[in-house]
N, C-alpha and C positions, 0 to 999 in steps of 0.2 A: 732390652732392645738389641737386636743383631745389627752389627755394622759390617758392610761388605767392602773389601779393599781389593781393587784390581791392580795387577802389575804385569810386567813383561813386555809391554809395548815398546816401540822404537821405530827407527828409520831403517827401511830395508829396500833393496832393489826388487823390481818385478821378478817373480820366479823364486824368490827367497822364502824363508820360513821364520815363524815366530811361535813361541809357546806362551800363552797368557795364563795367569793364575788368578783365582778369586778366593781370597781367604776371608772367613767369617770370624768376627771377634767372639761371638758366642756359637755354641754348637748348633748346627743346622740339623733338623730332623732328617734321618736317612730316608724317610717316607716321602719327602718333598721332591717334586720335579724342579730341576734347576735349568736355567738357560743363560745363554750369552746373547747380548743385544749390541747394536752399534748405531751410531748416529753420525752421519756425514754432514758437513756444513750445508745449511740450507735444506736439509732433508729431515723427514720424520725418523724417529727412532724405530728400528726394526729388529725383530728377533731372528738370529741367524742359526741358532742351534739349541737343543734342549736334551736333557737326559733324565730318565725316570729313576726311581729308587732301585729298580732292578737292572738298570743299565740299558734300557731301550732308548735309542736316540732318534732324533728328527732334525732335519736340516732344511734351511731355505734353499730353493733351487739355485740361487746365485752362488752358494758356497758348497753345494753337494759334490762330494768326491774330492774336495780340497781341504776341508776343515774336519776335525775330529774332536768331539767333546768327551770328556771323561771326568770321573769324580773319585775322590779318596775320602770316604766318610771318616776314617780314623784321623785324618789330618784336617778335616773340616774344610776341604778345599775342592774347587771345581777348576778344571783346566780346559783350554781350547788350543789345540795344536792346529796351526794354520800353515798350510803348504801351498806352493805354486801361487804365491800372492800376486795380486793384480793391483794396478793403481786405483781401480774402483773399490778396493777393500779399504782404502784410506778412510778412517773414521775414529771416533772415540768409542772404545769398547767397554761395555758394562755387563755385570752379571746380576741376576735376580731370580726369583721364582718364575715358573712358567706353567701354563700360558698366561696366568694371571699374576701380575706384579703385586706382591704383598709386603715388600720390604723397601725402605727408603733407598734411593739410588746412591751409589758411592760416587767417588770422583771420576772413575773410569780411567782407562789407560789409552794413550794416543798411539795409533798405528798409522804410519805414513809409508806408503809404497811408491817409490819413484819409478818412472818408466825408463 
């Protein structure tokens, strides 16, 4: 059973940047598409970015041009570089497979953006 552990969140001012990491306890197949999801208080969890085994990326309109997803298969890790952060980005961020979730959710990492 693969465990996903997210890290890198924190408190940042609007316009700032954060780099999130998602480490898997077991090796993730390089053929899997991986994604980052987020859930804000009182809202549904949504996918904000995904990356295929060959590096093709897809982003939600709300983060397009500001976030960049990447992966390092050798390190069994997926990253999310978040730039030009907005208060609306405040949420708990999670990683998982995409577009279908096939792994248990991790604890997530809190991102808080102040205005």
